[in-house]
N, C-alpha and C positions, 0 to 999 in steps of 0.2 A: 504493499499499499504506499502510495506517495505521500510523504510528510507535507502537511499544508503550512504555509508560511503564515506567521503571526500578523495580523494586521489590526487597524483600529476597529474593524468590525467584530473581531474575533470575541471580544467580551460579550457581545449580544448574541453571537451565533453559536450558542453552546448546546442547545437541545434540539436535534433534528426531528422533524415529523416522521411518524412511523406508520407505514401503510396498514390498514386494517386487514388482518389475515383472516381466513375462513377456519372456524374452529366449530364443528357440528355439535360438540358436547358442551359449550359454553352456555351459561344462563343469560338472562338479560342483563344482570349486573355484570357479569364476566365480559359481555359484549361492550357495554359502556366503558369498562375498565380499558379495554383495548382501543375504544374510540378516543380516549383522553390523550392518547399519543398522536393523534391526527391534528387537523386543523379546520378553521372555519366552523360551520354548524355542527360537524361531528364532535369536535373537541367541547364546543360550548354546551352541547347537549349532555356529554359526559360529566363535565364540570359542574352543571346544574344539579346532577345526582349527588356528586360529592359534596357540594356546597350545602345542600338540604340536610345532609348527615351532620355536616359541621354546625348546622343551626341547632339540631337536636343535641349535639354533644356539648355545645357551649351554653346550654340553658338559656337560649335566646327566646324572646317572645316573637312568635312568627305570625306576621299578617299576610293574609292572601287577598289581593285585589283582583277581581275577575269580571270581565264584561264580555259581551258577544254572544256567540251561539255555543257556548260551553255544554249546555244541557241537551240541546237539540241535535248536536254532533255526536252525543253518546257518552259524554264524560261524567254523567250523574253518579253512577256506582262508584268510580274511581275517586271522585271528590268526597263522596260519603264515607269511603274507606280511610282517607287520611284525617277526616274529621273525627270519626269514631275512635281511631287509634292515637288521636292527639298529636299527630304530625304538624298541626297548625294550631294557633291559639285565638285568632281574631280574623273574622271574615268581613271584607268590604266589598260587596257585590252590586252589580247593576240591577235594576228592577226586572230587566228582561231575563236575566239569569235566574232570579228567585221565582219569576211567574212561570217560566218553562219548568222549573223544578217542581212547583205546585202542580202544574199540569201533569207531569209524568207521575209524581207520587200519589196522585189521585187515581192512578191506574190507567191513565190514557198514554198515547204514544205520539211520536213524531215518525214521519215515514220517509223512505227513500224515494226521490224522484229521478226522473230520467230526462236527457236533453230532448227526447222525441216527444215529450208531452207538452201540449200547446197551453200557453198562458191563458188563452181565451176559454179553453175547455175547462181548465182548472178552475178559473173564476166562476165559471157557470155552474160548477159542482160545488161551490162553496169551499174551495181548497185554495190555500196560499201556499207560495213557493218562497223559501229563503234558501238561497244558493241551490244545493241539490237535495234539500229536506222539504218535505211537504207537511202542512199543517191543516188540520180539520177545524175550520172556524167555529162549527157548532160545538165541538169539544172545548174550545178555548172559552166559549161563552159559559160553558158549564163551570169552568174555573173562575170565571167572573163572579158567577153566582155563589161559588163557595167562599170567595174572598168576603162577598157581602154578608153571607151567614156568620162569618167571624166578627165583622163589625157590628152586627146586630147584638152581639153579647157584650159589647164594651160599654163602658160608663161614659155617657155623652156629656157629662157635666165637667170633665177634665181633659186636658190634652194628653196625648201619649207621645213619648219619643218613638222614632222609628224603630230603634232597636227593641223597645218593649212590645211594640205592635208585632214585630217579626217573631219574637220569642212566643208570644201567644198564638201566632199563627202555627209555629212549629209544634206547640203543645196540642192544639186541635187536631192538626194534621196526623200527629204521631198516634192518635187514638183510633184513627180509621185506616191508616196506611198498612198495606201488605208487605211494603218494602221501603226502607228508608231512603230519603233523598237528602238534599243539603240542609234544609231548615229543621227537618226532624232529627237528623244526626247531630246538629248544632244544639238543639233543645236537650237532647239526652246527654250529650258531652259537656253541657253548661259552659258553652263558649258564646260570646255575643257575635250577632249578625248586624252589619250596618248596610244601609242602602242610601247613597247620596241623590240618586235621581228617581225615587219612588214616584213622585207626581209627575215624572216625564216618561214613564214607562207603562207597560200593559197593566200594572197593578193598579193604576189610577182609574182603569175602567170599571174594575170591581167596585172601587170606592164610589165612583160616579153613579153606577147602576144601583147601589144601596141608597145613595141619596135621592135619585130620580124616582125610583119605584116604591121605596119604603120610608122616604122622608128621614132616613137615618144620617146623622151628620157626625163626622169625626174630625177633630183638629189635631195636629202634629206640632210637638215642641222639638224642633229640630235643633235648637240651641243646646239642649240637653245631650244630643248625640255628640256634639263637638266637645262639650265639657268632658263627657265620658272617655272620649278618645285622648283628650289632654291628660286625664288621670292615668290612663293606661301608660301613655308615654312617660309620665313622671315617675311611675313607680317601677317600671322595668329596668333591669340591670343593662341589658342591650337588646337591640331589636334587629330583625330581619324582614325582608319584604320579598314576596313571591308575586310577580304580576302576571296574570293569565289574560291575553287579549290586549286592548288598547292600553297605552301608558296614562291616558286620561282617568282610567279607574283608580289611580293613585291620589287624585287631587284631594280627597277627604283627608288623607294621611298628611299631605303637604300643608293643608290648612292648620291642622293639629300642631304641626311644627311651627308654623308662623305664629300661632296663638300662645306658645309656650311662655311668652313674656308675662302673660297674665298670672301664671303660677309661679313666675320668677324662677323658671327652670332653663337652664341652657340646653337647647336641643343638641343631642349628641350624633344624630344621624344614624343611619342603619348600619350595622357591622357586616351584614351579608346581604346580598340582593341577587334575585334571579328574575329576569324578564324573558317570558316566552311569548312572542308577538310576531305578527306579519306586518307590523307598522314599517313604513320606509324609513330606514335609517342609513346615514352615509356609512361606508365601510370602516372608516377609521373610528367609528364610535362603538363598532361591535367588538372591540377587543378590550381587555382590562386596562384602559388608560383614562385618565381624567380629563383628557382634551375633549373638544367638541361638545356632543350632546349627551355625555356620559350621565351627568346628574339628572337630565331630562329624562333619560331612559329608566332610572332607578330611584328617583326621588332624591331626597337629602342623604347623603352618605357620610359616615365617619370616616376619620383619617385612617387610611389603610384598609379600606373596606375590600372584601372579597366578592367579585361579581361574575355573573355569566349572563351574556346576552344570547339567547337562542333565537335566531330568525326563522321561525317555524310556526305553523298553526298549532295551537294548544292541543287539538285533537290528534296530532301525530306525536308530540312530544310526551304529553302526560302519560298515555298508556306505557311507554317505556320507562319513564322515570319511576312512576308510582309502582309498576310491577317490580322494578329493581328495589325500590324501597322495602317491599314486602319481603325481600330476600336479604336485605342488609340492615335494616333499621333497628331490629329487636335489641341488639346489644348496646345501642345508643339510647334507647328508651328506658333501660333499667334504672339508671341512676339520674334520670332527668329531672330537674327541678322546674316544673312548668308553672305558669301563673294559673291561679284558681279564682274563678269568678262566682259571686253569690248575687242572686237576683230576688228582690222583694218588692213587689209592686212596681212602682216606677224607679226604684232605686237600684243601682248596681254597685258592687264593692269588688275590689280585686286584692288578692293576697299573693305576694310573690315570696315563697319560701327561701 
């Protein structure tokens, strides 16, 4: 082998990429371990798995911010799994994700579409298309009615935080569900769910239907949600963020950081961050560098934060990462000191052991 001459570049060019080899006996975790020696999306996907394990091992409070078609693309059982096993601690989800979760947990389905299907024929059959997934509009209306039935049980003389409302919906849904989804798993695991865009999502249709048909009105105290997020940030040792879908889903967490001056707390930023998204991002921002849009991709980061940006649809990345976690996470969970939440009426408290 010819000896290579030392150059100024040598101090950087120390770890060569390794082509991923075929190994028919490898598990998903083993495959990701091999991919960590590659580059671009392969390496970032593998590092996302490793960083998630680091989050668990470091007793970090793990936030998941999710948006888009996570449920309609088939991710409900995977997300319920990580919630039940407490691989996550706080959920910040778009109203669409929560609504689709309710729809499926009520025993309904999303369906596969085909390019040959005509949009005109679908519309005439009361079917909507989202990408290659089909929705039965009549079944969605049943979900609207169910949301209204929960509203009908609430105290109309006081406002509810969105977190409390979602907790109550999880409780009611858990009583009739044959299989857990996101909000039922969160209810049983005693972790909070926040929704920054409830009134701009399909969930608002159920609220409007209850108001229009039964004259039932409910008001929301969204300020309480912000205060709770501030309290969580104030009490945690260190935090981690997993973003699924658009980076805009992180906005509520970013607001809690901005508001930290109210509690006279210095925001520390996330120690670990994973972003799995198809958002268009310049190539130089997809590497663990703090230049460019790095902070925009991951939210506010602490000094020396460990990150992975996976330029991929979550419906591709999550099955691999979560299946690998099912094979690797047990030893990291045994001694994990996770935040514990208590809920009493409108109040929430957090204890960090």
